[in-house]
Structures are given as structure tokens and as C-alpha cells.
N, CA, C and O atoms as CSV, one atom per row, in Angstrom:
chain,resi,resn,atom,element,x,y,z
A,1,UNK,N,N,0.941,-0.975,-0.026
A,1,UNK,CA,C,-0.223,-0.192,0.085
A,1,UNK,C,C,0.590,1.254,0.086
A,1,UNK,O,O,-0.171,2.214,-0.038
A,2,UNK,N,N,2.351,1.669,0.234
A,2,UNK,CA,C,3.278,2.172,0.581
A,2,UNK,C,C,3.455,2.224,-0.922
A,2,UNK,O,O,3.561,3.411,-1.227
A,3,UNK,N,N,3.528,1.502,-1.921
A,3,UNK,CA,C,3.878,1.503,-3.298
A,3,UNK,C,C,2.921,2.528,-3.928
A,3,UNK,O,O,3.309,3.411,-4.693
A,4,UNK,N,N,1.911,2.388,-3.632
A,4,UNK,CA,C,0.730,2.718,-4.483
A,4,UNK,C,C,0.232,4.305,-3.599
A,4,UNK,O,O,-0.438,5.143,-4.203
A,5,UNK,N,N,0.538,4.456,-2.582
A,5,UNK,CA,C,0.822,5.925,-2.215
A,5,UNK,C,C,1.648,6.664,-2.677
A,5,UNK,O,O,1.266,7.760,-3.088
A,6,UNK,N,N,2.695,6.393,-2.737
A,6,UNK,CA,C,4.030,6.815,-3.437
A,6,UNK,C,C,3.809,7.092,-5.184
A,6,UNK,O,O,3.738,8.023,-5.987
A,7,UNK,N,N,3.775,6.074,-5.146
A,7,UNK,CA,C,2.905,6.508,-7.316
A,7,UNK,C,C,1.756,7.270,-7.129
A,7,UNK,O,O,2.055,8.432,-7.403
A,8,UNK,N,N,0.538,7.184,-6.784
A,8,UNK,CA,C,-0.310,7.631,-6.712
A,8,UNK,C,C,0.185,9.391,-6.425
A,8,UNK,O,O,-0.284,10.182,-7.243
A,9,UNK,N,N,1.061,9.960,-5.350
A,9,UNK,CA,C,1.332,10.892,-4.774
A,9,UNK,C,C,2.150,12.024,-6.043
A,9,UNK,O,O,2.141,13.202,-6.401
A,10,UNK,N,N,2.920,10.469,-6.420
A,10,UNK,CA,C,3.942,11.284,-7.820
A,10,UNK,C,C,3.028,11.475,-9.159
A,10,UNK,O,O,3.336,12.356,-9.962
A,11,UNK,N,N,2.421,11.023,-9.281
A,11,UNK,CA,C,0.853,11.820,-10.120
A,11,UNK,C,C,0.393,13.215,-9.813
A,11,UNK,O,O,0.417,14.224,-10.518
A,12,UNK,N,N,-0.042,13.018,-8.558
A,12,UNK,CA,C,-0.328,14.233,-8.284
A,12,UNK,C,C,0.435,15.405,-8.375
A,12,UNK,O,O,0.104,16.480,-8.876
A,13,UNK,N,N,1.644,15.043,-7.759
A,13,UNK,CA,C,2.604,16.676,-8.208
A,13,UNK,C,C,2.539,16.133,-9.407
A,13,UNK,O,O,1.390,16.119,-9.847
A,14,UNK,N,N,3.209,15.756,-9.987
A,14,UNK,CA,C,3.343,15.633,-12.143
A,14,UNK,C,C,1.936,16.230,-12.814
A,14,UNK,O,O,2.005,17.243,-13.510
A,15,UNK,N,N,1.207,15.853,-12.682
A,15,UNK,CA,C,-0.277,16.929,-12.728
A,15,UNK,C,C,-0.011,18.325,-12.687
A,15,UNK,O,O,0.346,19.164,-13.513
A,16,UNK,N,N,-0.363,18.321,-11.176
A,16,UNK,CA,C,0.183,19.781,-10.595
A,16,UNK,C,C,0.843,20.601,-11.540
A,16,UNK,O,O,0.332,21.442,-12.279
A,17,UNK,N,N,2.277,20.200,-11.422
A,17,UNK,CA,C,3.387,20.773,-12.634
A,17,UNK,C,C,2.904,20.971,-13.772
A,17,UNK,O,O,3.291,21.831,-14.565
A,18,UNK,N,N,1.733,19.935,-13.992
A,18,UNK,CA,C,1.804,20.675,-15.463
A,18,UNK,C,C,0.937,21.645,-15.185
A,18,UNK,O,O,1.186,22.676,-15.810
A,19,UNK,N,N,0.179,21.693,-14.608
A,19,UNK,CA,C,-0.994,22.643,-14.299
A,19,UNK,C,C,-0.439,24.053,-13.821
A,19,UNK,O,O,-1.091,25.062,-14.090
A,20,UNK,N,N,0.159,24.096,-13.467
A,20,UNK,CA,C,1.197,25.528,-12.962
A,20,UNK,C,C,1.964,25.824,-14.332
A,20,UNK,O,O,2.266,26.987,-14.599
A,21,UNK,N,N,2.184,25.096,-14.937
A,21,UNK,CA,C,2.758,25.283,-16.457
A,21,UNK,C,C,1.977,25.941,-17.160
A,21,UNK,O,O,2.141,27.150,-17.325
A,22,UNK,N,N,0.991,25.272,-17.700
A,22,UNK,CA,C,-0.212,25.878,-18.117
A,22,UNK,C,C,-1.001,27.304,-17.630
A,22,UNK,O,O,-1.579,28.114,-18.355
A,23,UNK,N,N,-0.849,27.332,-16.314
A,23,UNK,CA,C,-1.109,28.825,-15.614
A,23,UNK,C,C,-0.464,29.449,-15.023
A,23,UNK,O,O,-0.773,30.009,-13.971
A,24,UNK,N,N,1.250,29.504,-15.942
A,24,UNK,CA,C,2.052,29.882,-15.263
A,24,UNK,C,C,1.817,31.803,-15.868
A,24,UNK,O,O,2.521,32.717,-15.438
A,25,UNK,N,N,0.823,31.963,-16.775
A,25,UNK,CA,C,0.316,33.493,-17.685
A,25,UNK,C,C,-0.205,34.211,-16.158
A,25,UNK,O,O,0.204,35.281,-15.705
A,26,UNK,N,N,-1.193,33.311,-15.546
A,26,UNK,CA,C,-2.155,33.775,-14.702
A,26,UNK,C,C,-1.485,34.066,-13.451
A,26,UNK,O,O,-1.767,34.899,-12.590
A,27,UNK,N,N,-0.260,32.963,-13.534
A,27,UNK,CA,C,0.041,33.286,-11.501
A,27,UNK,C,C,0.986,34.387,-11.992
A,27,UNK,O,O,0.826,35.447,-11.386
A,28,UNK,N,N,1.879,34.398,-12.887
A,28,UNK,CA,C,2.281,36.459,-12.922
A,28,UNK,C,C,1.481,37.363,-13.150
A,28,UNK,O,O,1.965,38.391,-12.679
A,29,UNK,N,N,0.092,37.651,-13.819
A,29,UNK,CA,C,-1.064,38.905,-13.615
A,29,UNK,C,C,-1.001,38.842,-12.292
A,29,UNK,O,O,-0.592,39.838,-11.694
A,30,UNK,N,N,-1.437,37.527,-11.468
A,30,UNK,CA,C,-2.381,37.838,-10.795
A,30,UNK,C,C,-0.754,38.123,-9.349
A,30,UNK,O,O,-1.016,38.556,-8.226
A,31,UNK,N,N,0.632,37.790,-9.751
A,31,UNK,CA,C,2.006,38.164,-8.422
A,31,UNK,C,C,2.186,40.384,-9.219
A,31,UNK,O,O,2.754,41.314,-8.646
A,32,UNK,N,N,1.186,40.421,-11.077
A,32,UNK,CA,C,1.627,41.660,-11.203
A,32,UNK,C,C,0.734,42.440,-10.655
A,32,UNK,O,O,0.889,43.660,-10.704
A,33,UNK,N,N,-0.265,41.920,-10.089
A,33,UNK,CA,C,-1.229,42.938,-9.454
A,33,UNK,C,C,-1.284,43.220,-8.223
A,33,UNK,O,O,-1.841,44.109,-7.578
A,34,UNK,N,N,-0.412,42.055,-7.888
A,34,UNK,CA,C,-0.408,42.696,-6.183
A,34,UNK,C,C,-0.507,41.225,-5.295
A,34,UNK,O,O,-0.638,41.238,-4.071
A,35,UNK,N,N,-0.421,39.901,-6.130
A,35,UNK,CA,C,-0.610,38.658,-5.223
A,35,UNK,C,C,0.535,39.034,-4.538
A,35,UNK,O,O,1.245,39.971,-4.903
A,36,UNK,N,N,0.823,38.109,-3.224
A,36,UNK,CA,C,2.142,37.922,-2.611
A,36,UNK,C,C,2.385,36.402,-2.592
A,36,UNK,O,O,1.574,35.483,-2.483
A,37,UNK,N,N,3.465,36.393,-2.703
A,37,UNK,CA,C,3.905,34.016,-3.117
A,37,UNK,C,C,3.093,33.320,-2.477
A,37,UNK,O,O,2.500,32.320,-2.883
A,38,UNK,N,N,2.993,34.135,-0.802
A,38,UNK,CA,C,2.394,33.123,-0.492
A,38,UNK,C,C,0.506,32.527,-0.452
A,38,UNK,O,O,0.000,31.473,-0.065
A,39,UNK,N,N,-0.111,33.849,-1.078
A,39,UNK,CA,C,-0.931,33.277,-1.463
A,39,UNK,C,C,-1.158,32.331,-2.716
A,39,UNK,O,O,-1.889,31.343,-2.785
A,40,UNK,N,N,-0.627,32.694,-3.347
A,40,UNK,CA,C,-0.093,31.804,-4.632
A,40,UNK,C,C,0.047,30.582,-4.141
A,40,UNK,O,O,-0.896,29.791,-4.098
A,41,UNK,N,N,1.211,30.311,-3.731
A,41,UNK,CA,C,1.585,28.597,-2.378
A,41,UNK,C,C,0.477,28.558,-1.493
A,41,UNK,O,O,0.212,27.509,-0.906
A,42,UNK,N,N,-0.156,29.518,-1.341
A,42,UNK,CA,C,-1.602,28.712,-0.847
A,42,UNK,C,C,-2.758,28.059,-1.699
A,42,UNK,O,O,-3.383,27.011,-1.537
A,43,UNK,N,N,-2.825,29.048,-2.669
A,43,UNK,CA,C,-4.187,28.530,-4.073
A,43,UNK,C,C,-3.883,27.117,-4.064
A,43,UNK,O,O,-4.468,26.155,-3.565
A,44,UNK,N,N,-2.536,27.264,-4.923
A,44,UNK,CA,C,-2.080,25.450,-5.051
A,44,UNK,C,C,-2.048,24.596,-4.339
A,44,UNK,O,O,-2.561,23.488,-4.500
A,45,UNK,N,N,-1.311,25.058,-3.255
A,45,UNK,CA,C,-1.163,23.134,-1.807
A,45,UNK,C,C,-2.888,23.245,-1.781
A,45,UNK,O,O,-3.417,22.218,-2.205
A,46,UNK,N,N,-3.830,24.310,-1.358
A,46,UNK,CA,C,-4.984,23.693,-1.258
A,46,UNK,C,C,-5.793,23.410,-2.436
A,46,UNK,O,O,-6.818,22.893,-1.993
A,47,UNK,N,N,-5.843,23.454,-3.267
A,47,UNK,CA,C,-5.851,22.631,-4.474
A,47,UNK,C,C,-6.091,20.782,-4.744
A,47,UNK,O,O,-6.869,19.899,-5.106
A,48,UNK,N,N,-4.754,21.107,-4.243
A,48,UNK,CA,C,-3.696,19.586,-3.924
A,48,UNK,C,C,-4.529,18.878,-3.208
A,48,UNK,O,O,-5.251,18.038,-3.744
A,49,UNK,N,N,-4.549,19.087,-2.046
A,49,UNK,CA,C,-5.568,18.527,-1.052
A,49,UNK,C,C,-7.007,18.984,-0.872
A,49,UNK,O,O,-7.791,18.852,0.067
A,50,UNK,N,N,-7.124,19.638,-2.218
A,50,UNK,CA,C,-8.713,18.788,-1.538
A,50,UNK,C,C,-8.445,18.114,-3.317
A,50,UNK,O,O,-8.779,16.931,-3.253
A,51,UNK,N,N,-8.132,18.340,-4.318
A,51,UNK,CA,C,-8.168,17.175,-5.594
A,51,UNK,C,C,-7.931,15.631,-4.664
A,51,UNK,O,O,-8.591,14.681,-5.085
A,52,UNK,N,N,-7.072,15.386,-3.504
A,52,UNK,CA,C,-7.134,14.381,-3.003
A,52,UNK,C,C,-7.681,13.525,-2.102
A,52,UNK,O,O,-7.639,12.317,-1.866
A,53,UNK,N,N,-8.562,15.159,-1.368
A,53,UNK,CA,C,-9.582,14.614,0.064
A,53,UNK,C,C,-10.885,14.734,-1.251
A,53,UNK,O,O,-11.701,15.461,-0.685
A,54,UNK,N,N,-11.349,14.485,-2.340
A,54,UNK,CA,C,-11.922,14.446,-3.321
A,54,UNK,C,C,-11.865,13.014,-3.470
A,54,UNK,O,O,-12.865,12.382,-3.127
A,55,UNK,N,N,-10.915,12.424,-3.901
A,55,UNK,CA,C,-10.218,11.132,-4.231
A,55,UNK,C,C,-11.059,10.729,-3.237
A,55,UNK,O,O,-12.218,10.314,-3.247
A,56,UNK,N,N,-10.231,10.936,-2.349
A,56,UNK,CA,C,-10.642,9.403,-1.015
A,56,UNK,C,C,-11.743,9.846,-0.955
A,56,UNK,O,O,-12.406,8.966,-1.504
A,57,UNK,N,N,-12.747,11.001,-0.517
A,57,UNK,CA,C,-13.869,10.724,-0.092
A,57,UNK,C,C,-15.086,9.428,-1.570
A,57,UNK,O,O,-15.889,8.609,-1.123
A,58,UNK,N,N,-14.817,9.657,-3.533
A,58,UNK,CA,C,-15.057,9.282,-3.959
A,58,UNK,C,C,-14.603,7.532,-3.722
A,58,UNK,O,O,-15.319,6.633,-4.163
A,59,UNK,N,N,-13.195,7.242,-2.892
A,59,UNK,CA,C,-12.698,5.682,-3.527
A,59,UNK,C,C,-14.024,5.145,-1.871
A,59,UNK,O,O,-14.890,4.285,-2.031
A,60,UNK,N,N,-13.848,5.804,-0.663
A,60,UNK,CA,C,-14.419,5.936,0.363
A,60,UNK,C,C,-16.271,5.325,0.165
A,60,UNK,O,O,-16.773,4.271,0.554
A,61,UNK,N,N,-16.805,6.324,-0.479
A,61,UNK,CA,C,-18.275,5.776,-1.227
A,61,UNK,C,C,-17.977,4.858,-2.308
A,61,UNK,O,O,-19.124,4.787,-2.751
A,62,UNK,N,N,-17.012,3.779,-3.389
A,62,UNK,CA,C,-16.889,2.959,-3.994
A,62,UNK,C,C,-16.653,2.060,-2.827
A,62,UNK,O,O,-17.197,0.956,-2.842
A,63,UNK,N,N,-15.972,2.375,-1.907
A,63,UNK,CA,C,-15.964,0.634,-0.674
A,63,UNK,C,C,-17.011,0.746,-0.179
A,63,UNK,O,O,-17.461,-0.215,0.444
A,64,UNK,N,N,-17.710,1.881,-0.278
A,64,UNK,CA,C,-19.510,1.365,0.863
A,64,UNK,C,C,-20.247,0.428,0.075
A,64,UNK,O,O,-20.787,-0.669,0.215
A,65,UNK,N,N,-20.041,1.360,-0.882
A,65,UNK,CA,C,-20.862,0.390,-2.358
A,65,UNK,C,C,-20.145,-0.973,-2.914
A,65,UNK,O,O,-20.835,-1.733,-3.593
A,66,UNK,N,N,-19.099,-1.225,-2.708
A,66,UNK,CA,C,-18.834,-2.725,-2.752
A,66,UNK,C,C,-18.815,-3.871,-1.477
A,66,UNK,O,O,-18.785,-5.095,-1.603
A,67,UNK,N,N,-18.837,-3.216,-0.435
A,67,UNK,CA,C,-19.023,-3.597,1.080
A,67,UNK,C,C,-20.433,-4.009,0.993
A,67,UNK,O,O,-20.721,-4.726,1.951
A,68,UNK,N,N,-21.480,-3.798,0.133
A,68,UNK,CA,C,-22.762,-3.634,0.524
A,68,UNK,C,C,-23.188,-4.493,-0.426
A,68,UNK,O,O,-24.329,-4.923,-0.253
A,69,UNK,N,N,-22.346,-5.032,-1.798
A,69,UNK,CA,C,-22.667,-6.107,-2.918
A,69,UNK,C,C,-22.110,-7.335,-2.251
A,69,UNK,O,O,-22.449,-8.414,-2.736
A,70,UNK,N,N,-20.938,-7.330,-0.736
A,70,UNK,CA,C,-20.531,-8.459,-1.047
A,70,UNK,C,C,-20.927,-8.777,0.372
A,70,UNK,O,O,-20.604,-9.845,0.892
A,71,UNK,N,N,-21.513,-8.004,0.898
A,71,UNK,CA,C,-22.389,-7.841,2.287
A,71,UNK,C,C,-23.254,-9.253,1.440
A,71,UNK,O,O,-22.806,-10.369,1.704
A,72,UNK,N,N,-24.489,-9.163,0.430
A,72,UNK,CA,C,-25.036,-9.670,-0.486
A,72,UNK,C,C,-24.925,-10.750,-0.505
A,72,UNK,O,O,-25.767,-11.581,-0.162
A,73,UNK,N,N,-23.711,-10.957,-0.969
A,73,UNK,CA,C,-23.568,-12.349,-1.630
A,73,UNK,C,C,-23.031,-13.557,-0.345
A,73,UNK,O,O,-23.469,-14.684,-0.114
A,74,UNK,N,N,-22.148,-12.935,0.188
A,74,UNK,CA,C,-21.963,-13.462,1.457
A,74,UNK,C,C,-22.841,-14.020,2.326
A,74,UNK,O,O,-22.519,-15.029,2.953
A,75,UNK,N,N,-24.157,-13.391,2.485
A,75,UNK,CA,C,-25.694,-13.169,2.792
A,75,UNK,C,C,-24.965,-13.381,3.886
A,75,UNK,O,O,-24.671,-14.516,4.261
A,76,UNK,N,N,-24.538,-12.089,4.617
A,76,UNK,CA,C,-24.177,-12.026,5.992
A,76,UNK,C,C,-23.531,-10.554,6.516
A,76,UNK,O,O,-22.474,-10.143,6.039
A,77,UNK,N,N,-24.227,-9.853,7.477
A,77,UNK,CA,C,-24.037,-8.006,7.687
A,77,UNK,C,C,-22.212,-7.695,7.725
A,77,UNK,O,O,-21.588,-8.198,8.659
A,78,UNK,N,N,-21.629,-7.054,6.920
A,78,UNK,CA,C,-20.385,-7.033,6.712
A,78,UNK,C,C,-20.185,-4.522,7.162
A,78,UNK,O,O,-20.253,-3.621,6.326
A,79,UNK,N,N,-19.994,-4.416,8.493
A,79,UNK,CA,C,-19.676,-3.162,8.914
A,79,UNK,C,C,-18.758,-2.743,8.961
A,79,UNK,O,O,-17.937,-3.210,9.750
A,80,UNK,N,N,-18.403,-1.551,8.061
A,80,UNK,CA,C,-16.931,-0.642,7.890
A,80,UNK,C,C,-17.501,-0.455,9.629
A,80,UNK,O,O,-18.479,-0.567,10.368
A,81,UNK,N,N,-15.739,-0.011,9.559
A,81,UNK,CA,C,-14.867,0.328,10.734
A,81,UNK,C,C,-14.752,1.702,11.130
A,81,UNK,O,O,-13.537,1.794,11.306
A,82,UNK,N,N,-15.274,2.903,11.400
A,82,UNK,CA,C,-15.527,4.254,11.262
A,82,UNK,C,C,-13.857,4.789,11.482
A,82,UNK,O,O,-13.366,5.770,10.924
A,83,UNK,N,N,-13.198,3.920,12.387
A,83,UNK,CA,C,-11.506,4.583,12.282
A,83,UNK,C,C,-11.150,4.466,10.771
A,83,UNK,O,O,-11.306,5.345,9.923
A,84,UNK,N,N,-10.791,3.579,10.644
A,84,UNK,CA,C,-10.636,2.575,9.107
A,84,UNK,C,C,-10.893,3.875,7.911
A,84,UNK,O,O,-10.326,4.260,6.889
A,85,UNK,N,N,-11.871,4.193,8.567
A,85,UNK,CA,C,-12.500,5.125,7.589
A,85,UNK,C,C,-12.482,6.634,7.892
A,85,UNK,O,O,-13.019,7.223,6.953
A,86,UNK,N,N,-12.076,7.459,8.828
A,86,UNK,CA,C,-11.381,8.710,9.010
A,86,UNK,C,C,-9.916,8.610,8.481
A,86,UNK,O,O,-9.222,9.583,8.187
A,87,UNK,N,N,-9.447,6.975,8.381
A,87,UNK,CA,C,-8.031,7.490,8.744
A,87,UNK,C,C,-7.224,7.396,6.777
A,87,UNK,O,O,-6.205,7.733,6.173
A,88,UNK,N,N,-8.603,6.680,6.521
A,88,UNK,CA,C,-7.965,6.592,4.889
A,88,UNK,C,C,-8.714,8.429,4.680
A,88,UNK,O,O,-8.324,9.120,3.739
A,89,UNK,N,N,-9.087,8.621,5.038
A,89,UNK,CA,C,-9.452,9.834,4.631
A,89,UNK,C,C,-8.549,11.019,5.088
A,89,UNK,O,O,-8.618,12.097,4.497
A,90,UNK,N,N,-7.712,10.828,6.125
A,90,UNK,CA,C,-6.819,11.211,6.557
A,90,UNK,C,C,-5.230,10.902,5.550
A,90,UNK,O,O,-4.167,11.522,5.588
A,91,UNK,N,N,-5.524,10.040,4.946
A,91,UNK,CA,C,-4.189,9.236,4.771
A,91,UNK,C,C,-4.258,10.162,3.455
A,91,UNK,O,O,-3.307,10.907,3.220
A,92,UNK,N,N,-5.604,10.116,2.412
A,92,UNK,CA,C,-5.648,10.961,1.631
A,92,UNK,C,C,-4.980,12.680,1.566
A,92,UNK,O,O,-4.211,13.217,0.768
A,93,UNK,N,N,-5.608,13.131,2.664
A,93,UNK,CA,C,-5.095,14.695,2.797
A,93,UNK,C,C,-4.171,14.381,2.401
A,93,UNK,O,O,-4.028,14.615,1.201
A,94,UNK,N,N,-2.988,13.670,3.141
A,94,UNK,CA,C,-1.677,14.193,3.849
A,94,UNK,C,C,-1.013,13.521,3.192
A,94,UNK,O,O,0.039,13.205,3.748
A,95,UNK,N,N,-1.247,12.877,1.542
A,95,UNK,CA,C,-0.710,12.447,0.181
A,95,UNK,C,C,-0.652,13.822,-0.916
A,95,UNK,O,O,0.218,14.003,-1.768
A,96,UNK,N,N,-1.634,14.564,-0.676
A,96,UNK,CA,C,-1.721,15.509,-1.080
A,96,UNK,C,C,-0.969,16.969,-0.755
A,96,UNK,O,O,-0.601,17.834,-1.551
A,97,UNK,N,N,-0.855,16.920,1.038
A,97,UNK,CA,C,-0.819,17.923,1.421
A,97,UNK,C,C,1.327,17.605,0.901
A,97,UNK,O,O,2.093,18.360,0.301
A,98,UNK,N,N,1.520,16.473,1.381
A,98,UNK,CA,C,3.371,16.152,0.775
A,98,UNK,C,C,3.298,15.966,0.079
A,98,UNK,O,O,4.487,15.798,-0.192
A,99,UNK,N,N,2.709,15.735,-0.927
A,99,UNK,CA,C,3.255,16.047,-3.075
A,99,UNK,C,C,2.843,17.578,-3.129
A,99,UNK,O,O,3.551,18.129,-3.973
A,100,UNK,N,N,2.202,18.222,-2.702
A,100,UNK,CA,C,1.516,19.150,-3.305
A,100,UNK,C,C,2.667,19.910,-2.846
A,100,UNK,O,O,2.810,20.647,-3.822
A,101,UNK,N,N,3.871,20.340,-1.778
A,101,UNK,CA,C,4.687,20.924,-0.975
A,101,UNK,C,C,5.020,21.735,-2.491
A,101,UNK,O,O,4.547,22.860,-2.655
A,102,UNK,N,N,5.892,21.066,-3.620
A,102,UNK,CA,C,7.070,21.375,-3.983
A,102,UNK,C,C,6.436,21.964,-5.419
A,102,UNK,O,O,7.107,22.756,-6.081
A,103,UNK,N,N,5.025,21.511,-5.893
A,103,UNK,CA,C,4.550,22.326,-7.141
A,103,UNK,C,C,4.131,23.637,-6.404
A,103,UNK,O,O,4.401,24.691,-6.980
A,104,UNK,N,N,3.655,23.677,-5.492
A,104,UNK,CA,C,3.321,24.852,-4.809
A,104,UNK,C,C,4.657,26.123,-4.429
A,104,UNK,O,O,4.712,27.251,-4.918
A,105,UNK,N,N,5.242,25.757,-3.830
A,105,UNK,CA,C,6.540,26.395,-3.946
A,105,UNK,C,C,6.911,26.375,-5.282
A,105,UNK,O,O,6.670,27.548,-5.567
A,106,UNK,N,N,7.304,25.897,-6.247
A,106,UNK,CA,C,7.831,26.043,-8.029
A,106,UNK,C,C,5.989,27.683,-8.218
A,106,UNK,O,O,5.980,28.870,-8.544
A,107,UNK,N,N,5.598,27.335,-8.066
A,107,UNK,CA,C,4.420,28.113,-8.419
A,107,UNK,C,C,4.482,29.785,-7.245
A,107,UNK,O,O,4.338,30.997,-7.405
A,108,UNK,N,N,4.735,28.979,-6.293
A,108,UNK,CA,C,4.792,31.020,-5.176
A,108,UNK,C,C,6.502,31.717,-5.944
A,108,UNK,O,O,6.782,32.915,-5.926
A,109,UNK,N,N,7.303,30.755,-6.474
A,109,UNK,CA,C,9.018,31.204,-6.902
A,109,UNK,C,C,8.312,31.583,-8.210
A,109,UNK,O,O,8.586,32.783,-8.207
A,110,UNK,N,N,7.952,31.488,-8.770
A,110,UNK,CA,C,7.644,32.357,-10.233
A,110,UNK,C,C,8.033,34.100,-10.184
A,110,UNK,O,O,7.530,34.928,-9.424
A,111,UNK,N,N,8.731,34.258,-10.890
A,111,UNK,CA,C,8.962,35.508,-10.983
A,111,UNK,C,C,8.378,36.139,-12.016
A,111,UNK,O,O,8.649,35.862,-13.185
A,112,UNK,N,N,7.555,37.008,-11.678
A,112,UNK,CA,C,6.216,38.130,-12.997
A,112,UNK,C,C,6.610,38.432,-13.772
A,112,UNK,O,O,5.701,38.611,-14.583
A,113,UNK,N,N,8.085,38.811,-14.439
A,113,UNK,CA,C,8.146,39.053,-15.207
A,113,UNK,C,C,8.715,38.312,-16.340
A,113,UNK,O,O,8.743,38.667,-17.518
A,114,UNK,N,N,9.269,36.980,-15.694
A,114,UNK,CA,C,9.549,36.058,-16.906
A,114,UNK,C,C,8.140,35.454,-17.294
A,114,UNK,O,O,7.940,35.279,-18.496
A,115,UNK,N,N,6.818,35.010,-16.106
A,115,UNK,CA,C,5.591,34.646,-16.442
A,115,UNK,C,C,4.847,35.199,-17.003
A,115,UNK,O,O,3.852,34.623,-17.444
A,116,UNK,N,N,5.056,36.480,-17.184
A,116,UNK,CA,C,4.530,37.016,-18.459
A,116,UNK,C,C,4.459,36.901,-19.607
A,116,UNK,O,O,3.552,36.779,-20.430
A,117,UNK,N,N,6.398,36.991,-19.623
A,117,UNK,CA,C,6.729,36.442,-21.105
A,117,UNK,C,C,6.058,35.028,-21.725
A,117,UNK,O,O,6.249,34.730,-22.904
A,118,UNK,N,N,5.533,34.476,-21.138
A,118,UNK,CA,C,5.451,32.519,-21.832
A,118,UNK,C,C,3.695,32.802,-22.070
A,118,UNK,O,O,2.678,33.437,-21.788
A,119,UNK,N,N,4.433,31.622,-22.914
A,119,UNK,CA,C,3.084,32.079,-24.107
A,119,UNK,C,C,3.162,30.711,-24.080
A,119,UNK,O,O,2.405,30.035,-24.778
């Protein structure tokens, strides 16, 4: 499971780096009109954590649906552990937080002049 989390985190980081590359001009405009570097950093970090949290919530919903199917197939009640559900949600948030720091730092450290020249 640790390898899956590592691979998923790297995928999220690459997606966010591509998003920053596509939005370089937008970041430059925001910096030019007065946004602080911390604002840009926070925006991209929150965006990454939000994406991974929504992914975790979707995984929990799919898990509930599969648990219901397995319960019907086995003809016995299966009850999910609330602690495991919360742990899964916090792990997905943590992956977003850890792997979102590098792209957020890159976005926050962009030079506005160079960013505005990008096409």
C-alpha cells in the first residue's frame, strides 16, 4: 500500500506541475497586480489537498458500495470500521499535502516578469 501511495503522490505532483506550467501566465498576472507569493503557494497547496480529499471521499463511497455487494453475496452483515474510514480520509489528505508542497513552492517562486512573457 505504501508503494501505491507513493506512485499516486508522484502522479498528483506531476499533474500539479503541468497545471502550473499551463497557468504560468495567470500566476504572473496575479503577482503583477499584487498577489503575494504566499497567496499563490496557498492556492496551489489547497487545490492539491482538495483534489486528493475528493479522491479519498470517492474511494470511501465506492468502498461502501462494494461492501454492500459483498455483504449481499456472502449473506452476512458487514460493518465498516469508522476509524478506518477516517484514517483513509486523513491519509488521502496527507498525500495531497506532502506531494503538493513542491508544485506550490514552484508556483509561488515564479518571477512575474518571466511568467508574463510565457505563451
